[in-house]
C-alpha positions as CSV (number, residue, x, y, z in Angstrom):
1,M,67.6,131.0,50.1
2,P,66.2,127.4,51.0
3,T,65.3,126.2,54.1
4,P,66.7,124.1,56.3
5,L,64.6,121.2,54.8
6,R,64.7,121.5,51.9
7,M,69.0,122.0,52.3
8,K,68.7,118.7,53.5
9,R,66.8,117.2,50.7
10,I,69.0,118.9,48.1
11,N,72.4,117.1,50.0
12,D,70.7,113.7,50.5
13,R,69.5,113.8,46.4
14,F,73.2,115.2,46.0
15,R,74.4,112.3,47.3
16,E,72.5,109.8,46.1
17,V,72.6,111.1,42.5
18,L,76.6,111.0,42.8
19,S,76.7,107.5,44.9
20,L,74.5,105.9,41.8
21,T,76.6,107.7,39.1
22,L,80.4,106.7,41.0
23,L,78.7,103.0,41.3
24,N,77.3,102.6,37.5
25,K,78.4,104.9,35.0
26,I,82.1,106.0,36.0
27,E,84.3,103.7,34.3
28,D,87.7,105.5,35.7
29,P,89.4,102.3,37.5
30,R,90.6,104.5,40.0
31,L,87.0,105.3,40.8
32,T,86.3,101.6,41.9
33,G,85.2,101.5,46.0
34,V,84.9,105.3,46.2
35,N,81.8,105.7,48.5
36,V,80.2,109.5,49.1
37,T,79.8,109.7,52.8
38,D,78.8,113.0,52.6
39,V,77.4,116.0,50.8
40,K,77.1,120.1,51.8
41,V,75.9,122.3,49.8
42,D,76.0,126.4,50.6
43,R,72.4,127.6,51.4
44,E,73.4,129.7,48.3
45,L,73.9,126.9,46.3
46,D,77.8,128.1,44.8
47,Y,79.7,125.1,46.2
48,A,78.9,121.5,47.1
49,N,81.3,119.9,49.1
50,I,81.4,116.4,48.6
51,Y,83.1,113.9,51.1
52,V,84.4,111.1,49.8
53,S,86.0,107.4,51.3
54,A,87.3,104.3,50.1
55,P,87.9,101.1,51.6
56,E,91.8,100.9,50.9
57,G,91.9,104.3,53.4
58,Q,93.9,107.3,52.9
59,T,96.6,105.4,51.0
60,R,94.2,106.5,47.8
61,E,93.4,109.8,49.3
62,R,95.2,111.5,46.5
63,E,94.3,109.2,43.6
64,V,90.8,109.5,44.4
65,I,90.4,113.0,44.6
66,Q,92.5,113.6,41.0
67,A,90.1,111.3,39.3
68,L,87.2,112.8,41.0
69,N,88.6,116.4,39.7
70,H,89.0,114.6,36.0
71,A,85.6,113.5,36.4
72,R,84.0,117.1,37.7
73,G,82.3,117.9,34.9
74,F,80.8,114.3,33.9
75,L,79.5,114.3,37.2
76,K,77.9,117.6,37.5
77,Y,76.5,116.9,34.2
78,E,74.5,113.8,35.5
79,L,73.7,115.8,38.3
80,S,72.3,118.3,36.3
81,N,69.8,115.3,34.9
82,E,68.5,114.1,37.8
83,I,68.1,117.3,39.8
84,D,66.6,120.8,39.0
85,L,67.8,123.5,40.3
86,R,68.5,126.9,39.1
87,V,72.3,126.8,39.3
88,M,73.9,123.9,39.7
89,P,77.0,124.6,42.2
90,R,80.6,124.0,41.8
91,L,82.1,120.7,43.3
92,R,84.7,120.5,45.4
93,F,85.8,116.8,46.5
94,F,87.4,116.1,50.0
95,W,88.7,113.2,51.3
96,D,86.7,111.7,55.0
97,P,88.6,110.1,57.5
98,T,85.9,108.9,59.1
99,P,84.8,105.5,58.3
100,E,88.5,104.5,59.0
101,R,88.9,106.4,62.3
102,A,85.6,104.1,63.0
103,D,87.6,101.1,61.6
104,R,90.3,101.9,64.3
105,I,88.1,102.4,67.2
106,D,86.0,99.4,66.6
107,T,89.9,97.2,66.6
108,L,90.8,98.9,69.8
109,L,87.7,98.1,71.5
110,A,87.7,94.3,70.6
111,Q,91.5,94.7,71.8
112,L,90.1,96.0,74.9
113,R,87.6,93.3,75.2
114,E,89.9,90.3,75.0
115,E,92.2,92.0,77.2
116,S,89.4,92.2,80.0
117,E,88.1,88.8,79.1
118,Q,91.3,87.1,79.9
119,A,92.3,89.1,83.1
120,D,88.9,87.4,84.1
121,A,89.8,84.0,82.9
122,N,93.1,84.5,84.9
123,R,91.5,86.2,87.9
124,S,89.0,83.3,87.8
125,E,92.1,80.8,87.6
126,E,93.6,82.3,90.8
127,E,90.4,82.0,93.1
128,A,89.6,78.5,92.1
129,E,93.3,77.4,93.1
130,E,92.5,80.0,95.9
131,N,89.9,78.1,97.3
132,S,91.2,74.4,96.1
133,D,94.1,75.4,98.7
């Protein structure tokens, strides 16, 4: 079994190769703008769980996962050309909602900041009016 450091290197290399392949070699229009957010290869090297997202969000989830499953053979071929492993793991694709959640949190924080600034401005105006009386 590979050491934890070797597993990290394998995961990082898988992610790098898949990202470059999706960016430069895949011509499927369904896969434009798809990002590989994480890769987790199990310790026995049987499976590689690949997490992906797209800027449009979950509206494209089904389409992207289907396209990736369709291109699985090509992606596995590209990985085997770039990464030297005795056995190439089976590729499994999953949608990663993390980027969408992060965007939602950023939006909420921006709204809170705006509301806080407005409340501070209102409070300052009220204090100024009280002091002028």
